[in-house]
C-alpha positions, 0 to 999 in steps of 0.5 A: 376930476372924473372917476377912473377905474383901473382895468389893466396894468401896462407892462413891457418885458425888459429882460429875462432871468433863470430860476430853478423852475427855468427861464422867467421874464422880467417886466416893468410897469409903464402905465395903466388902462383906465375906464371913466364913468362914461365907459371910455378908456384912457391909457395913462403912461408913466412920464419916466418911461423911455421906450428906447430902453425896451429890447425889441426885434431888430427887424421890427420898429414897434414896441408891443405893450401887453395889458395884464389884469391889475394885481390883486392885493 
């Protein structure tokens, strides 16, 4: 199997919540953008991700999945 490096986490907004600091977004990780040794990119999506559960604009049939830098531990 070729070596893959994680470049981004793919997350969708699944809701909002309120804190003392104001309104915050709740995100769910749905996959990752990976890069192989040849420089090609791959999007690996969780098998359990169901896009039907993602809130969206009723006038827009698309679901937008933003990419974020991976969390540094």
